[in-house]
C-alpha positions as CSV (number, residue, x, y, z in Angstrom):
1,M,152.3,8.6,-45.8
2,I,147.8,9.3,-45.5
3,D,147.1,12.1,-43.4
4,T,143.7,10.6,-41.5
5,R,142.1,14.5,-40.2
6,T,142.6,15.0,-44.0
7,R,141.3,12.6,-45.2
8,S,138.2,11.5,-42.8
9,R,137.3,15.1,-43.3
10,A,136.6,15.1,-46.8
11,P,133.0,13.0,-47.0
12,R,131.6,15.8,-44.3
13,T,133.4,18.5,-46.4
14,A,131.4,16.8,-49.2
15,A,128.5,15.5,-47.4
16,A,128.6,19.6,-46.3
17,A,128.4,20.8,-49.8
18,L,125.9,17.6,-51.2
19,L,123.7,19.1,-48.9
20,A,124.6,23.0,-49.6
21,A,123.9,23.2,-52.7
22,A,120.6,21.2,-52.6
23,A,120.0,23.3,-49.6
24,L,118.9,26.7,-51.9
25,L,116.4,25.3,-52.2
26,L,114.9,25.5,-48.9
27,A,116.9,29.1,-48.2
28,G,114.5,29.7,-50.7
29,C,111.4,27.9,-49.7
30,G,111.7,28.7,-45.6
31,S,112.5,32.4,-46.2
32,A,109.5,32.9,-48.2
33,P,107.3,35.1,-45.1
34,A,104.8,33.0,-43.7
35,P,101.7,34.4,-42.6
36,A,101.1,35.1,-39.1
37,P,97.4,33.3,-38.6
38,T,95.0,35.6,-36.8
39,A,92.1,34.4,-34.4
40,S,89.9,34.0,-36.9
41,Q,92.7,31.8,-39.5
42,A,94.6,30.2,-36.0
43,P,94.0,27.0,-35.4
44,A,92.2,26.3,-32.0
45,E,94.3,27.3,-29.7
46,S,95.5,25.0,-26.6
47,G,96.3,27.1,-23.0
48,G,97.1,27.3,-19.9
49,A,97.9,29.2,-17.4
50,G,101.5,31.2,-18.4
51,E,101.6,29.0,-22.0
52,Q,101.5,30.0,-24.8
53,S,99.4,29.4,-27.3
54,Q,99.4,27.5,-30.8
55,A,99.6,30.5,-32.4
56,Q,102.7,31.7,-30.2
57,Q,104.1,28.6,-30.9
58,C,103.4,28.9,-34.8
59,A,105.0,32.3,-34.6
60,Q,108.1,31.6,-32.7
61,V,108.7,27.7,-34.7
62,M,108.4,29.7,-37.6
63,A,110.8,32.7,-36.6
64,D,113.2,29.3,-36.0
65,V,112.5,27.8,-39.5
66,Q,113.3,30.8,-42.1
67,A,116.5,32.0,-39.5
68,I,117.5,28.2,-40.1
69,A,117.0,28.4,-43.8
70,T,119.0,31.8,-43.5
71,D,122.0,29.6,-42.4
72,V,121.6,26.9,-44.9
73,G,121.4,29.4,-48.2
74,R,125.4,30.7,-45.6
75,V,126.3,26.8,-45.6
76,G,126.9,26.9,-49.6
77,E,128.2,30.5,-49.4
78,L,130.8,29.5,-46.6
79,L,131.9,26.3,-48.3
80,A,133.7,27.9,-50.9
81,A,135.8,30.4,-48.5
82,N,136.3,28.1,-45.1
83,P,135.3,25.0,-45.8
84,L,135.4,24.3,-41.6
85,Q,132.7,26.8,-41.2
86,A,130.3,25.7,-43.5
87,L,130.4,23.0,-41.1
88,A,130.2,24.2,-38.2
89,L,128.0,26.6,-39.0
90,L,126.3,22.9,-40.2
91,A,126.4,21.2,-37.0
92,D,124.7,24.8,-35.7
93,V,122.2,24.4,-38.0
94,S,121.7,19.9,-37.3
95,G,121.5,21.3,-33.5
96,R,119.3,24.7,-33.8
97,V,117.0,21.3,-36.0
98,G,116.6,18.8,-33.0
99,D,116.0,21.5,-30.3
100,L,112.6,23.4,-32.5
101,Q,110.2,21.5,-30.0
102,T,111.3,22.9,-26.7
103,S,109.7,25.5,-26.5
104,V,106.4,24.3,-27.8
105,S,103.6,22.0,-25.7
106,D,101.1,21.7,-29.1
107,P,101.1,18.4,-29.9
108,A,99.9,19.0,-34.0
109,L,102.8,21.1,-33.7
110,L,105.1,18.8,-32.2
111,E,104.1,16.5,-34.9
112,R,105.4,17.7,-37.7
113,I,108.2,19.6,-36.4
114,G,109.1,16.4,-36.2
115,E,108.1,15.4,-39.0
116,I,110.9,18.1,-40.5
117,Q,113.4,17.1,-37.4
118,A,113.8,13.0,-39.7
119,G,113.8,14.9,-42.4
120,W,116.4,16.6,-41.6
121,E,118.1,14.1,-40.0
122,A,118.0,11.5,-43.1
123,L,119.0,14.3,-45.0
124,L,122.7,14.6,-43.4
125,A,123.3,10.4,-43.1
126,E,121.1,10.7,-46.8
127,A,124.5,12.9,-47.6
128,E,127.1,11.5,-45.6
129,S,126.9,7.8,-47.0
130,S,126.7,8.3,-50.3
131,L,129.5,10.7,-50.4
132,A,131.2,8.3,-47.7
133,A,130.1,5.8,-50.9
134,G,131.0,7.1,-53.1
135,D,127.2,6.5,-55.2
136,P,126.6,9.4,-58.1
137,A,123.0,8.8,-57.4
138,G,123.4,9.6,-54.1
139,V,122.4,13.6,-55.4
140,E,119.2,12.6,-56.7
141,R,118.2,11.1,-53.6
142,V,119.5,13.9,-51.4
143,T,117.6,16.0,-53.7
144,A,114.0,14.3,-52.6
145,G,115.1,14.2,-49.8
146,V,115.6,18.0,-49.9
147,T,111.7,17.6,-51.7
148,E,110.2,15.8,-49.0
149,L,111.4,18.4,-47.0
150,L,110.6,21.1,-48.5
151,E,106.7,20.0,-48.3
152,Q,107.0,19.5,-44.6
153,V,109.0,23.3,-43.9
154,S,105.7,24.3,-46.9
155,S,103.0,21.7,-44.2
156,L,104.4,23.6,-41.3
157,Q,103.7,27.6,-42.9
158,E,100.9,26.3,-44.0
159,F,99.4,24.7,-40.1
160,C,100.5,27.9,-39.0
161,A,98.6,30.2,-41.2
162,G,95.1,28.0,-40.6
163,T,94.8,27.0,-44.1
164,A,96.0,23.4,-43.5
């Protein structure tokens, strides 16, 4: 008799493995220190009573992105030792990626965060569908998705540094 619990976990575990391997690239990019914007180089500040400036919002988002990148790297480390813990961490990371915009009001920053969120969701969907279908070309598509996600994170870093 086939254990359906094990069978349904296999694609998710494999998706996590595929993402973890590809995400090591993301962790390397995201862990690079993001230059903190200064008053002279920060993008235009938005400000209202009690509202954070764009530079402050950028600093918080970049700190969140760096923490997410660190945990994405940990997914790869955990995968061999404890796949269930790796999947739980991957779910946590996905939730945190989805919540990046919660303390942001700046429209330009929200746009960049939206691109990162869409890229992450597309990456997860591609990994799961490719593995569920047994599609070996999925690795190439996931790698391309990681590259695109890295470009989006770099764009966010440049924007927050005032160089975009």
